C-alpha positions in Angstrom: 0.0 0.0 0.0 1.6 3.3 -1.1 0.9 5.9 1.6 3.0 9.0 2.3 5.0 8.7 5.5 3.9 12.0 7.1 0.3 11.1 6.6 0.8 7.6 7.9 2.6 8.9 11.0 -0.3 11.2 11.7 -2.8 8.4 11.4 -0.7 6.1 13.6 -0.1 8.8 16.3 -3.8 9.6 16.5 -4.7 5.9 16.5 -2.2 5.0 19.3 -3.5 7.9 21.4 -7.1 6.8 21.0 -6.1 3.1 21.7 -4.4 4.2 24.9 -7.5 6.1 26.0 -9.6 3.1 25.3 -7.4 0.9 27.4 -7.3 3.5 30.2 -11.1 3.8 30.2 -11.4 0.0 30.6 -8.7 0.2 33.3 -10.7 2.9 35.1 -13.9 0.9 35.0 -12.1 -2.1 36.4 -10.5 -0.2 39.3 -13.7 1.7 40.0 -15.6 -1.6 40.4 -12.8 -3.1 42.4 -11.9 -5.9 40.0 -8.2 -5.1 40.0 -5.6 -3.0 41.7 -3.7 -0.1 40.2 -0.6 -2.3 40.1 -2.0 -4.0 37.0 -0.4 -1.3 34.9 3.1 -2.7 35.6 2.1 -6.2 34.5 2.4 -7.6 31.0 0.6 -10.9 31.5 -2.2 -12.3 33.5 -6.0 -12.6 33.4 -6.7 -8.9 34.0 -4.2 -7.7 31.4 -5.9 -10.1 28.9 -9.3 -8.8 29.8 -8.2 -5.2 29.2 -6.5 -6.2 25.9 -9.3 -8.3 24.5 -12.0 -5.8 25.4 -10.0 -2.9 23.9 -9.3 -4.9 20.8 -12.9 -5.7 20.4 -14.0 -2.1 20.8 -11.4 -0.8 18.4 -12.4 -3.4 15.8 -16.0 -2.4 16.2 -15.1 1.3 15.8 -13.0 0.5 12.7 -16.0 -1.3 11.2 -18.2 1.7 11.9 -15.7 4.1 10.4 -15.4 1.9 7.3 -19.1 1.3 7.0 -20.0 5.0 7.2 -16.9 6.3 5.5 -15.7 8.3 8.5 -12.2 9.1 9.6 -9.7 11.7 8.5 -11.3 13.0 5.3 -8.4 15.2 4.3 -6.2 12.2 3.8 -6.8 10.7 0.3 -7.3 7.0 0.1 -4.1 5.1 -0.8 -2.3 4.6 -3.1 -1.0 8.1 -3.0 0.6 9.8 -6.1 4.3 10.1 -5.5 5.0 11.8 -8.7 3.5 15.1 -7.5 6.0 17.2 -5.5 5.0 17.6 -1.9 5.6 20.9 -0.2 6.5 19.8 3.3 6.8 23.4 4.5 3.2 24.3 3.7 0.9 25.1 6.5 -1.1 21.9 6.0 1.9 19.7 6.2 3.6 21.5 9.1 0.4 20.9 11.1 0.5 17.2 10.2 4.3 16.9 11.0 3.8 18.8 14.3 1.0 16.4 15.3 3.1 13.4 14.3 6.1 14.6 16.4 3.8 15.3 19.3 2.3 11.8 19.0 5.8 10.3 18.9 6.8 12.2 22.0 3.6 11.1 23.7 4.3 7.5 22.9 7.7 7.7 24.5 6.4 9.6 27.5 3.6 7.0 27.9 6.1 4.3 28.6 7.7 6.4 31.4 4.3 7.2 32.9 3.2 3.6 32.6 6.1 2.2 34.5 5.8 4.8 37.2 2.1 3.9 37.5 1.2 7.6 36.9 -2.3 6.9 35.6 -3.6 10.5 35.9 -0.6 11.9 34.0 -0.9 9.2 31.3 -4.6 9.9 30.9 -4.1 13.7 30.6 -1.3 13.2 28.1 -3.3 10.9 25.9 -6.4 13.1 26.0 -4.4 16.3 25.1 -2.5 14.6 22.3 -5.6 13.1 20.8 -7.5 16.4 21.1 -4.7 18.3 19.4 -4.6 15.8 16.5 -8.4 15.9 16.2 -8.3 19.7 16.3 -5.6 19.9 13.6 -7.5 17.3 11.4 -10.8 19.4 11.7 -8.9 22.5 10.9 -7.4 20.9 7.8 -10.9 19.8 6.8 -12.1 23.3 7.0 -9.1 24.7 5.1 -9.7 22.1 2.3 -13.4 23.1 2.1 -12.5 26.8 2.0 -9.9 26.2 -0.7 -12.5 24.2 -2.8 -15.1 27.0 -2.4 -12.6 29.7 -3.4 -11.6 27.7 -6.5 -15.3 27.2 -7.4 -16.0 30.9 -7.0 -13.0 31.8 -9.0 -14.1 29.4 -11.8 -17.7 30.8 -11.6 -16.4 34.4 -11.9 -14.2 33.6 -14.9 -17.0 31.8 -16.7 -19.5 34.6 -15.9 -17.2 37.4 -17.3 
């Protein structure tokens, strides 16, 4: 599948942030109901870890099905394969936003490991929420810019045809 790396990194970063939030939500539900202790975060095997993993996998697969069924997701990213013959301006506002979000997501993934092993659940949750919201904000902003660009091009075409 031919997909541009900066777009793939944006998608992966947003996906990992959302997946982390899904697992934390399941973790919070389990600790709230008293099913497991907070020390479960430092484990990498066992029944409760498997419960969190299987439940989050099922939720994410269901969400992916809904996104595919109703054609949702990041609408500003064209469906692969991408055209690599067109020159990409990586310093354009659109691409700088994507690259900044990708770098923030990479930093978040690295910081997540630190917070996870220190059992800092609150910090981990805040970091994942902030990162996902920033990625979501930038994706919506990019959608609006694409719509404005399309409208401006249509108006320009209409004016040139009307003159």
